[in-house]
N, C-alpha and C positions, 0 to 999 in steps of 0.2 A: 406525498412525502415533502418535507421541508427541512433543509439543513444548510448550515453555513460551512464553507470549506476553504482550506488554504493548503497549498503545497509549494515546496521550495527545495532546491538542491544546490550545494556548493562543492566545487572540486577540491577545496582544501589545499594541502601541500603536494598533491599528487599530479602527475602529468596527464592523467586521463580520469574523467569522472565515470566510474563503472556502476554508479547507482542509477536506477530508473524507477519512476513512480507515475501513477496516473489513476484516474477514476472514470467510470462509465455509468450511465444511468438511463433507465426507462421511466415510465410513469410510476411504476410500483417497485422498482428494484435498484439498488445502488451497489456497485462493485468498487472496492478500493484495493489497489495492488502496489506493492513496493518490493523491488529486488535489488540486491547488492552483489554485483559481479565479483567473483573471488580473485583478488589480485595475484595470488600465488600460482594462478593458472592462466594459460594463454587466452586472451580476448574475453575476459569476464564480462565486459560491457555488452558483448554480443549475446552471451547467454542470458543476461538480464533483459535485453531487448526482445529476444525471441520468446522468453517466458511471458512477458507482458502481452505481446501480440497474440500468442496462443490462447491465454486465459481470456483476454478481451474478445477474441473471435468466438470462443465457445459461449461466452456470456451473451453476445449479440444473437447467437443462434437460439439459445434456450430461454432467454428472458423475454417472454412474449405474453404479457409484459413483465412477468416474474418467473423465477426459476422454481420448478415443481419440487425438486428434492435438493435443497441447498447443501447439505453435508456431502451427499454423493457428488454433486456438481463440483465442489471445491476439490475433493480428492481426485476425481477424474481429470479435472483441468490441470492440476499440478503434475500429475503423472503424464498427461499429454505434453505439457511443456518440457518435461524431462526427455521424452521421446523425440520431440522436435529439435532440441538442442543437439542430441546425438545425430539426428538426420543432417543438421547443419554441418557438423564435423565431417560426416561421410561425404556430403556434396562438395565440400571445399578441401577435402583431403588434408585436414589438419593433423598435426602430430599428436595432439591430445584434444579431448573434448572440453570446451569452455564450461565453467561451473558458476553457479550463482545461488545465493540464499533467496528465499521468497517468503512473503507474508501477504495474505489476501483476506479480505473481509467482505462478506455479502450481507447487505441489510435489506430486509423487506418485511412488510407487515409488522413494523416496529420491533423486529427481532434481528439480532446480529449473530452471524455464524462466521467463524474464521478458521484458517488453516495456515500452517507454516512448515518450512524446512530450513534449518539453520538458525542463525542468531539475529535476523531482522525481527524486530519486535512489534507487537500490538499491545496497546494499553487501552483499557475501558475504564473510564472514571465517572464518578458522580458525587457532587457536593464535597469536593475535596478529598475523596477516597478512591483508591484503586480497587475496583471490583473484579477486574480480570487482567491478567498479563500472560503472554506466551512465555514458555520456558525454553531457554536457548538449548539447541542441540549441540552442546559443546562439551569438551572433556571436563572443564572445571565444573559445569553444572552436574555432570555425573558424579564427580567427587563430592560435591555438596550433598547430593541425594544419598550418598553412602556414608556421610558424616566424616569424610576425609578432608574436607575444606569448609571454611566458614562462608556464609552468604556475603559477608562484607568483602570477600576476596574476589567477587565476580569481576570487578573492573580492573584489578591489579594482578591477579594470579598469572604466572608465566604461561600457563596453558589456556588462557582465556580465548585465544584466537584459534585453537585447535577444534575444528568442527568434525562431527561424525555423520552429518546428514546435510545434503544439499541437492540441487538439481544439476544433472550433468555428470555425476560420478559414474564409475563403472557399474556399480550395483544400483538397483532401483531405490528411489528415495522412500523414506518412511514419512508419509504425510500425516501430521498430527492435526486433527480437527477438534475444534472446541467451540464454545459459545452456546448458541441457542438462548442467548441472553435477551431478555425483554428490555428495550430501551425506553427511557422516559425523557420528556423535554428537558434539555439542559445537559444530558449525558454527552460525554466527549469520547471520541475514538481516535487514537493516535497510532499511526504506523511510522516506524523510523528505522534507519540503519544504525549499525553499531558505532558509526562515527558520532552519533548524537548521544546514545545512552551510555557509552563508555566514558563520556566526559561529564555527564550530569547524572547524579544519583536520582533514584526514583522519586524521592520526596521533593527534590527541586523541580523535576519535570512536572510533578503534580501541582505544586504551588504555582508555577508559572502558567500552566494551562488554565487554572481556575481564577487567576488574578485578572484576566482580561480576555478579549475575544481571540479566537484562533488566528485571525488575520494579523494580530499584533504579537501574540505569544509565540507562534512558530518561528518567525524570523528572528526574534530576540533570543530564543533558545539556540538556534543554529549559530548565531554570532557568538554567543557565550561559549558554545562547544568549540568553535574555531579558535577563539582566543585562548581557551584553556589548553588546547592541543599544541598551539604554536605553529612553527614552520612545518612541522612534520605531521600536520593534521590529515586524517583520513577524509575521504568524501563524506559529507554530512547531508543527510536528506530526511525530510519529514513530510507527511501528509496527514492532515487532521480535519475532523469535522465536529461541529456541535449539532446534535440532533434536536429537531423541533417537532418531529412526528407529523401530525396532521393539522397543527394550528400554530399561528404566529403569536408569541407572547407580547404583551404590551411593553415589557421591559427591553425589548430588542431595539437597538439603535441602528437605523438603516444607513447611517453614515459610516459606521465602523464594522458592519457585518455584511459579508458577501453571501447573501441568501439565495438559494436556489429552491424554487417551488415547482413540483411536477404535477400539481393538481390538475391543471388544464392542458397538460401535454397530450398529444395524440397517442393512442395506444401503440402505434407502430414506430414511434420516433425513438431513436437511441442517440444519445450524445456522449462523446468521449474526449478525454484529453490524451489518450494513449495513441501516440503516433508512431509510425514505422521509422525508427532511426537506425535500422540495420543496413548494411551495404547491399547493393544489387544482388538478386538471386539468393538472398538470405532469408526469404520468407519461410515460415514453418510449413511443413509438408502436409501431414494428414489433416491438421486442423484448418488448413487454408489460411488466407491472410486478409486482414481488414484493410480496405482502401484508406490510406491516410488522407485526412482532410487537407485540402489546399487552403490558401488564405481566404478565398471567396467562400468556400464551404464553411470555414470556421465562423466567418462573419454572419453567414446565413443561419448557422446553428445558434449563435449568440442572439441574433434577432428573434429567432423562434422562441428561445428560452425566455428572453425578456418579455416578449408578447404574452407568453403563458403566465409569467409572474404577474404582469399587470392584470390579466383576466382573473387569476386566482385571488389577487388582492381585492378586486371588486366583488368577487363571490363571497369572500370572508367578511366583508364589511356589513 
């Protein structure tokens, strides 16, 4: 696999950043995850952190070096995250269970599969067109489906922030799985919180993504969303990749693209940017916990990846 990737998060005008995002990959599988802790409930950032840890842990266990049944994996991983959030509440005797939205994408064998609960979104784009986008689990989206509201009201309707699906609620979440999409070189996949998409219409997100590399497009979109929202801005977070599949194109500029190649990675190596940011004893229960990289381990992993990239570049020449 070869892909360029960029992720960034801003606290906006809030006191706490409840958004979490990250990616993990093996030689043959890539997992992207983004969660937006729900601010109307206690400790939404903990729910988001636990969800990422649980899903990353299960990926580490099953991606050897790829996941056998991606749709089932995503559904079971999100349900496991929901269970672990409730376990956190039980262990810490909280008055209520923390809640979070979630969107995750698993890419392997040039195929993307995704799942979500809530209104954190995934966009799949190609040649300036949106080929796929998750549908928000919100009251306004239900009204649009029934013809009781217009699509243009998504970002302005008074019920746009009322969600009927998330992780951590009293009832089990409804995990919506989609995709099975064949990716081509140049395709882009964007995961983002509502702090971004509520400020930028889909056509502007699309235009900015395809006008330049993800390394430049993502931070510019985040800054635009922050400026549009002003002092009351929500947390704004995005994680995006440009897919290159199994070959590097001649048009790629190595000075402006952060390229990761897994061609020469050992089959047993897993790299991740998902680190445990939860308080002590907040590790998920049944799914276990991933040991967070310390600084030396991160440097070691980066060195291994760079070495693999150099080897793969020599092989491709």
